[in-house]
C-alpha positions in Angstrom: 11.6 -36.6 -29.1 11.2 -33.0 -27.9 13.8 -30.4 -27.9 14.4 -27.6 -25.5 14.2 -24.1 -26.9 16.9 -21.8 -26.2 16.0 -18.7 -24.2 17.4 -16.4 -21.7 14.9 -16.1 -19.0 17.1 -14.0 -16.8 17.6 -11.3 -19.4 13.6 -11.4 -19.9 13.2 -11.0 -16.3 15.5 -8.2 -16.0 14.1 -6.4 -18.8 10.3 -6.5 -17.6 11.6 -5.7 -14.1 13.4 -2.6 -15.5 10.2 -1.4 -17.2 8.1 -2.0 -14.2 10.4 -0.2 -12.0 10.9 2.7 -14.3 7.2 2.9 -14.7 6.6 3.0 -10.9 9.3 5.6 -10.3 7.4 8.1 -12.7 4.2 8.0 -10.4 3.3 10.3 -7.6 1.7 9.1 -4.6 -2.0 10.1 -5.9 -1.4 8.2 -9.2 -0.2 5.2 -7.0 -3.6 5.0 -5.1 -5.9 6.3 -7.7 -9.0 3.6 -8.7 -11.6 4.2 -11.1 -15.0 4.2 -9.6 -16.3 0.7 -9.1 -12.7 -0.8 -9.5 -11.0 -2.4 -6.6 -7.3 -2.1 -7.3 -4.9 0.8 -7.9 -1.4 0.8 -9.5 0.0 0.5 -5.9 -2.1 -2.8 -5.4 -0.6 -4.1 -8.8 3.1 -3.2 -7.8 2.5 -4.8 -4.1 1.0 -7.9 -5.9 4.1 -8.1 -8.1 6.4 -7.7 -5.3 4.7 -10.3 -3.2 4.5 -12.9 -6.1 8.1 -12.6 -6.8 9.0 -13.0 -3.1 6.7 -15.9 -2.7 7.9 -17.6 -5.9 11.5 -17.8 -4.9 10.6 -18.8 -1.3 8.2 -21.6 -2.4 10.7 -23.0 -5.1 13.4 -23.5 -2.3 10.9 -24.8 0.2 9.7 -27.5 -2.4 13.3 -28.2 -3.8 15.6 -28.6 -1.0 18.1 -30.5 -3.1 19.0 -27.2 -4.8 21.1 -26.7 -1.9 22.0 -24.1 0.7 23.6 -21.8 -2.0 20.2 -20.8 -3.1 19.4 -19.5 0.3 16.7 -19.9 2.8 13.0 -20.5 1.8 12.1 -17.2 3.7 10.2 -14.3 2.0 11.3 -10.8 2.5 7.5 -10.0 3.4 7.8 -12.2 6.5 11.5 -11.6 7.4 10.7 -7.9 7.5 7.4 -8.2 8.9 5.9 -5.9 6.3 2.3 -7.0 6.8 2.5 -5.4 10.2 4.5 -2.5 9.4 2.1 -1.6 6.7 -1.1 -2.5 8.5 -2.3 -5.3 6.6 -5.1 -7.3 8.0 -3.9 -10.0 10.3 -6.4 -12.6 8.9 -5.5 -12.1 5.3 -5.6 -15.6 3.8 -4.6 -14.8 0.2 -1.2 -13.7 1.2 0.0 -12.7 -2.4 -2.9 -10.9 -3.7 -4.2 -13.7 -5.7 -7.9 -14.8 -4.8 -8.9 -11.7 -2.8 -12.2 -10.3 -3.0 -12.8 -7.2 -4.7 -13.9 -5.6 -1.3 -10.8 -6.7 0.4 -8.5 -5.7 -2.4 -9.9 -2.1 -2.2 -9.1 -1.7 1.5 -5.5 -3.1 1.5 -3.3 -0.3 2.5 -0.7 0.9 -0.1 2.6 1.8 1.6 4.4 5.0 0.7 5.6 4.8 -2.8 9.5 4.7 -1.8 8.9 1.8 0.6 6.7 -0.1 -1.9 9.3 0.4 -4.6 12.2 -0.7 -2.3 10.2 -4.0 -1.6 9.7 -4.4 -5.4 13.2 -3.8 -6.2 14.3 -6.4 -3.3 11.9 -9.0 -4.4 13.0 -8.6 -8.1 16.6 -8.8 -7.2 16.0 -12.1 -5.1 14.4 -13.7 -7.9 16.9 -12.7 -10.5 19.7 -13.9 -8.3 17.9 -17.1 -8.0 17.6 -17.6 -11.8 21.3 -16.5 -12.4 22.2 -19.3 -10.0 19.9 -21.7 -11.4 21.3 -21.0 -15.1 24.9 -21.3 -13.7 24.4 -24.5 -11.7 22.1 -26.3 -14.1 22.7 -25.0 -17.7 21.3 -28.3 -19.0 19.6 -31.4 -17.5 22.4 -33.7 -18.6 23.6 -36.1 -15.9 20.8 -35.3 -13.5 18.4 -38.0 -11.9 14.9 -38.0 -13.2 13.3 -36.4 -10.1 15.7 -33.4 -10.1 15.1 -33.1 -13.9 11.4 -33.1 -13.5 11.6 -30.6 -10.7 14.0 -28.2 -12.7 11.5 -28.5 -15.6 8.8 -27.4 -13.4 10.8 -24.5 -11.9 11.8 -23.2 -15.5 7.9 -23.6 -16.6 6.8 -21.5 -13.5 9.3 -18.9 -14.3 7.8 -18.5 -17.8 4.5 -18.4 -16.3 5.5 -15.5 -13.9 7.3 -13.7 -16.5 4.0 -13.5 -18.5 2.2 -12.6 -15.3 4.4 -9.5 -14.7 3.7 -8.3 -18.4 -0.1 -8.7 -17.8 0.2 -6.6 -14.6 2.4 -3.9 -16.4 -0.6 -3.7 -19.0 -3.2 -3.1 -16.2 -1.0 -0.5 -14.6 -0.4 1.2 -17.9 -4.1 1.4 -18.5 -4.8 2.8 -14.9 -2.3 5.5 -15.6 -3.6 6.3 -19.0 -7.3 6.7 -17.3 -5.6 9.2 -15.1 -3.4 11.1 -17.3 -5.0 10.6 -20.8 -1.7 9.1 -21.9 -0.9 5.5 -22.2 2.6 4.1 -22.8 2.1 4.1 -26.4 0.5 7.6 -26.5 3.0 10.6 -27.2 2.3 13.6 -25.2 0.9 16.2 -27.2 2.2 19.7 -27.2 -0.2 22.2 -25.7 
């Protein structure tokens, strides 16, 4: 018989989101857009991708699990609701809407919006997925008394949340590396006195 490990996924999401947002706020516009020669993505791309993935995750879970109920909201992405692709000049034929599966060539030419707008989208996407997780934890703290289909779906949702948590951590590492290449200082490097 398997047992369910106790964890606080909401705390973990809020923690990594706080770290990513603090990291992003420290950047200037040039650092946001800089890419090493021969490399297709900037820190700005990674921030956009994290916002898109969080936004998409909540919407697709709601779309595929209508039995969660209306309290969880509509399965509509902020990206679509606010028409951000058009506002920011993204290609109309973009098929990999969240940034996964893009060719290096396409990733390199995606427009990165101004820092404040990008961070606002990231904050709203993060807040939406955090609100979803909080409601999920409140509504379904255990699987006791649930039918088999809903139990299976909730287990799958929780697994996907953990996958996305590690996804954010990996992108934070990529962004820290890109910043380190620009400044000579990574997140673990103390700034030396001149």
